[in-house]
VMD Tcl script that draws the C-alpha trace (Angstrom):
set ca {
  {30.39 -5.15 19.51}
  {32.81 -2.36 18.61}
  {31.84 1.32 18.92}
  {32.16 1.68 15.13}
  {29.73 -1.19 14.52}
  {27.33 0.17 17.16}
  {27.07 3.60 15.52}
  {26.85 2.09 12.03}
  {23.91 -0.10 13.06}
  {22.34 2.83 14.93}
  {22.49 5.01 11.81}
  {21.12 2.14 9.70}
  {18.19 1.82 12.11}
  {17.57 5.57 12.02}
  {17.54 5.45 8.21}
  {14.91 2.68 8.30}
  {12.87 4.72 10.84}
  {13.05 7.82 8.65}
  {11.94 5.79 5.63}
  {9.12 4.17 7.60}
  {7.69 7.58 8.53}
  {8.50 9.54 5.37}
  {6.77 7.17 2.97}
  {9.68 5.45 1.23}
  {9.06 2.27 3.24}
  {11.27 0.92 6.01}
  {11.52 -2.50 4.37}
  {12.67 -0.98 1.08}
  {15.50 0.99 2.67}
  {16.48 -2.02 4.80}
  {16.91 -3.99 1.56}
  {18.99 -1.24 -0.04}
  {21.39 -0.77 2.89}
  {21.85 -4.51 3.18}
  {20.29 -5.31 6.56}
  {16.89 -6.67 5.46}
  {17.76 -10.39 5.58}
  {19.45 -10.06 8.98}
  {16.46 -8.18 10.40}
  {13.96 -10.70 9.04}
  {15.98 -13.64 10.36}
  {16.36 -12.01 13.77}
  {12.64 -11.31 14.12}
  {11.54 -14.66 12.65}
  {13.85 -16.56 15.04}
  {12.81 -14.51 18.09}
  {10.71 -17.34 19.52}
  {13.38 -19.98 18.86}
  {16.53 -18.15 19.94}
  {15.38 -14.95 21.69}
  {18.74 -13.96 23.19}
  {20.61 -14.31 19.89}
  {17.87 -12.43 18.03}
  {17.86 -9.56 20.54}
  {21.66 -9.39 20.48}
  {21.57 -9.25 16.69}
  {18.90 -6.56 16.25}
  {18.68 -4.40 19.41}
  {20.81 -1.54 18.07}
  {18.84 -1.41 14.83}
  {15.62 -1.30 16.85}
  {16.84 1.65 18.93}
  {17.82 3.50 15.76}
  {14.43 2.74 14.19}
  {12.60 4.18 17.20}
  {14.78 7.33 17.12}
  {14.09 7.78 13.41}
  {10.34 7.38 13.84}
  {10.09 9.76 16.81}
  {12.19 12.41 15.06}
  {9.82 12.68 12.09}
  {6.35 11.68 13.25}
  {5.48 14.93 15.09}
  {6.60 17.36 12.32}
  {4.75 15.22 9.79}
  {1.58 15.33 11.88}
  {1.75 19.13 12.14}
  {2.15 19.39 8.37}
  {-0.90 17.15 7.91}
  {-2.84 19.42 10.25}
  {-1.80 22.67 8.52}
  {-1.38 21.55 4.89}
  {-3.13 18.17 4.58}
  {-3.40 17.79 0.80}
  {0.17 18.87 -0.17}
  {1.57 16.72 2.67}
  {-0.40 13.63 1.61}
  {0.73 14.24 -1.98}
  {4.38 14.46 -0.87}
  {4.16 11.23 1.16}
  {2.38 9.53 -1.75}
  {5.19 10.60 -4.09}
  {7.84 9.18 -1.77}
  {5.83 5.97 -1.45}
  {5.35 5.51 -5.19}
  {9.00 6.33 -5.88}
  {9.93 3.55 -3.49}
  {8.24 1.08 -5.83}
  {11.42 1.17 -7.90}
  {12.65 -1.63 -5.65}
  {9.77 -3.84 -6.83}
  {9.75 -3.15 -10.59}
  {12.41 -5.76 -11.34}
  {10.03 -8.38 -9.93}
  {6.78 -7.22 -11.54}
  {8.25 -6.37 -14.97}
  {7.42 -9.06 -17.52}
  {5.15 -10.94 -15.11}
  {1.80 -9.31 -15.87}
  {-0.86 -12.00 -16.26}
  {-4.43 -12.66 -15.08}
  {-3.33 -14.27 -11.82}
  {-0.98 -11.44 -10.84}
  {-3.49 -8.77 -11.88}
  {-6.03 -10.47 -9.58}
  {-3.48 -10.38 -6.74}
  {-2.79 -6.71 -7.53}
  {-6.51 -5.94 -7.21}
  {-6.69 -7.80 -3.88}
  {-3.83 -5.64 -2.62}
  {-5.62 -2.47 -3.74}
  {-8.93 -3.46 -2.12}
  {-7.55 -3.86 1.44}
  {-6.48 -0.23 2.17}
  {-9.31 1.19 0.03}
  {-11.82 -0.76 2.12}
  {-10.26 0.63 5.33}
  {-10.52 4.17 3.94}
  {-14.13 3.82 2.77}
  {-15.25 2.31 6.08}
  {-13.65 5.14 8.04}
  {-15.13 7.76 5.64}
  {-18.68 6.64 6.38}
  {-18.27 5.78 10.08}
  {-16.08 8.55 11.50}
  {-17.41 11.82 12.95}
  {-16.91 15.11 11.12}
  {-14.00 16.14 13.37}
  {-12.03 13.04 12.35}
  {-10.94 9.96 14.23}
  {-10.51 10.36 17.97}
  {-9.61 7.70 20.52}
  {-11.66 8.50 23.62}
  {-12.00 5.03 25.15}
  {-10.83 1.47 24.70}
  {-13.94 -0.55 23.96}
  {-13.90 -3.97 22.30}
  {-14.17 -2.62 18.74}
  {-11.43 -0.04 19.27}
  {-9.09 -2.68 20.71}
  {-9.69 -4.90 17.67}
  {-8.96 -1.95 15.35}
  {-5.74 -1.10 17.21}
  {-4.64 -4.74 17.06}
  {-5.21 -4.68 13.31}
  {-3.33 -1.38 12.97}
  {-0.38 -2.80 14.92}
  {-0.25 -5.88 12.70}
  {-0.31 -3.74 9.56}
  {2.44 -1.47 10.91}
  {4.52 -4.59 11.53}
  {3.90 -5.59 7.92}
  {4.99 -2.10 6.81}
  {8.30 -2.56 8.64}
  {8.90 -6.03 7.23}
  {7.52 -5.90 3.66}
  {9.55 -3.86 1.14}
  {7.60 -1.03 -0.51}
  {4.89 -0.62 2.13}
  {4.85 2.69 4.02}
  {3.57 2.72 7.60}
  {2.81 6.42 7.37}
  {0.87 6.03 4.13}
  {-1.15 3.23 5.72}
  {-1.97 5.32 8.83}
  {-2.93 8.26 6.60}
  {-5.13 6.01 4.47}
  {-7.16 4.84 7.48}
  {-7.10 8.26 9.17}
  {-5.24 7.14 12.29}
  {-1.95 9.07 12.07}
  {-3.23 12.22 13.76}
  {-5.21 10.29 16.37}
  {-2.22 8.20 17.44}
  {0.12 11.21 17.49}
  {-2.31 13.08 19.74}
  {-2.41 10.08 22.09}
  {1.39 10.07 22.42}
  {1.46 13.87 22.83}
  {-1.17 13.66 25.60}
  {0.93 11.11 27.50}
  {3.86 13.55 27.67}
  {1.51 16.37 28.70}
  {-0.15 14.26 31.41}
  {-3.57 14.16 29.71}
  {-5.50 10.85 29.81}
  {-2.27 9.03 30.60}
  {-4.04 5.73 31.38}
  {-5.82 5.74 28.03}
  {-2.61 6.66 26.21}
  {-0.55 3.94 27.86}
  {-3.28 1.42 27.06}
  {-3.31 2.41 23.38}
  {0.48 2.35 23.11}
  {0.66 -1.01 24.92}
  {-1.88 -2.59 22.56}
  {-0.01 -1.27 19.53}
  {3.39 -2.41 20.83}
  {2.16 -5.91 21.69}
  {0.39 -6.32 18.35}
  {3.44 -4.97 16.49}
  {5.82 -7.34 18.28}
  {3.54 -10.30 17.61}
  {3.01 -9.01 14.09}
  {6.74 -8.69 13.41}
  {7.26 -12.34 14.30}
  {4.20 -13.57 12.38}
  {4.72 -11.36 9.34}
  {8.44 -12.19 9.18}
  {7.67 -15.90 9.15}
  {4.87 -15.35 6.63}
  {7.14 -13.29 4.36}
  {9.77 -16.02 4.49}
  {7.20 -18.55 3.27}
  {5.53 -16.26 0.72}
  {8.77 -15.04 -0.83}
  {10.04 -18.60 -1.05}
  {6.92 -20.15 -2.61}
  {5.07 -17.25 -4.29}
  {7.75 -14.60 -4.82}
  {6.26 -12.71 -7.77}
  {2.63 -12.93 -6.60}
  {3.56 -11.58 -3.18}
  {5.12 -8.49 -4.71}
  {2.06 -7.87 -6.87}
  {-0.06 -7.84 -3.68}
  {2.41 -5.39 -2.11}
  {2.24 -3.15 -5.20}
  {-1.56 -3.20 -5.02}
  {-1.40 -2.25 -1.36}
  {0.80 0.74 -2.23}
  {-1.63 1.96 -4.91}
  {-4.66 1.42 -2.66}
  {-3.02 3.27 0.24}
  {-2.38 6.33 -1.93}
  {-6.04 6.43 -3.02}
  {-7.27 5.88 0.54}
  {-5.05 8.72 1.74}
  {-7.52 11.10 0.06}
  {-10.63 9.16 1.02}
  {-10.79 8.40 4.75}
  {-12.61 9.63 7.81}
  {-9.78 11.80 9.10}
  {-9.46 13.95 5.97}
  {-13.17 14.08 5.14}
  {-13.70 17.38 6.96}
  {-10.74 18.99 5.15}
  {-12.68 18.98 1.87}
  {-15.03 21.64 3.27}
  {-12.53 24.37 2.29}
  {-13.20 23.60 -1.38}
  {-16.98 24.09 -1.18}
  {-17.78 27.00 -3.50}
  {-14.12 28.05 -3.69}
  {-11.78 25.57 -5.36}
  {-8.16 26.24 -4.39}
  {-6.09 25.97 -7.58}
  {-2.91 27.00 -5.77}
  {-3.21 24.06 -3.38}
  {-3.82 21.71 -6.31}
  {-0.69 22.95 -8.11}
  {1.41 22.75 -4.92}
  {0.13 19.22 -4.27}
  {0.97 18.05 -7.78}
  {4.41 19.67 -7.60}
  {5.02 18.10 -4.18}
  {4.03 14.68 -5.49}
  {6.36 14.93 -8.50}
  {9.30 16.26 -6.46}
  {8.89 13.59 -3.79}
  {8.61 10.86 -6.42}
  {11.82 12.00 -8.09}
  {13.65 12.27 -4.75}
  {12.62 8.77 -3.70}
  {13.15 7.22 -7.13}
  {16.64 8.62 -7.71}
  {17.85 8.12 -4.13}
  {16.91 4.46 -4.45}
  {18.58 4.34 -7.88}
  {21.81 5.72 -6.40}
  {21.63 3.22 -3.55}
  {21.03 0.33 -5.96}
  {23.95 1.43 -8.16}
  {26.21 1.62 -5.11}
  {25.16 -1.88 -4.03}
  {25.76 -3.14 -7.56}
  {29.30 -1.71 -7.57}
  {30.03 -3.18 -4.13}
  {28.76 -6.62 -5.21}
  {30.88 -6.47 -8.36}
  {33.96 -5.61 -6.31}
  {33.27 -8.50 -3.93}
  {32.93 -10.93 -6.86}
  {36.12 -9.60 -8.43}
  {38.01 -9.90 -5.14}
  {36.84 -13.47 -4.54}
  {37.77 -14.40 -8.13}
  {41.31 -13.06 -7.67}
  {41.69 -14.92 -4.40}
  {40.72 -18.18 -6.12}
  {43.36 -17.54 -8.78}
}
mol new
graphics top color blue
foreach p $ca { graphics top sphere $p radius 0.5 }
foreach p [lrange $ca 0 end-1] q [lrange $ca 1 end] { graphics top cylinder $p $q radius 0.2 }
display resetview
């Protein structure tokens, strides 16, 4: 591998990591910068040809980790200080990223696909409602690793893997919707500060293992789904996006934040949140439009070049 290729793949991985955290969706950006198929193939073939898969994707993985770590802590602080405007901004980025899916869903609205859309909506909404009624007033905290908590973390890891693999799904939006973003960030922060290190390492290990297993399983599943039920799969993904945005405002972690509105509705925060949502949507939508236009031009040039060579 040349130095130029190394840094190009590193930057591509960082871009996917940024998108994964910001709300645009790591899978969506991977599609737009042209590395999605290679990443999916590398992960799906990990059990068959592990050395080739690692050789193919290791630089992208390093970049992805750098991108995630660079944004996750600032985002968590914003959620702590300004929860509603931050959730609105992430939701806007997430919804703007749906531009990548509109070409699939347009003209394919029927009873079957609407049913699949509803199924997609129900999953994150159910997570949010369950956490709303089961979590303490101070939000979700991870104090011990009992059987139920381990099962939840395994499920979270699998869903984060799906967010990396499936275009349009935001890992951050999912964690916000189930109220786990702050809890997991605190766990990582405590490890670096030497607080409950054993617990933190256990949580991180469970997430990493479930994400690695999930990446392989979800990659294989996406290969099958997109081959056999292409349109229906994207309707489920779209439903998941919509459900995650709703659940972002209705989960156990944010429940206590609504206390500030009791007897004193904050119109300024509402206006800022709406403005943040619109701005983020436009940023995401038009960045993806520019990227798609660039890809279209590059593909046209490639076709033109190949045609001239044949002549």
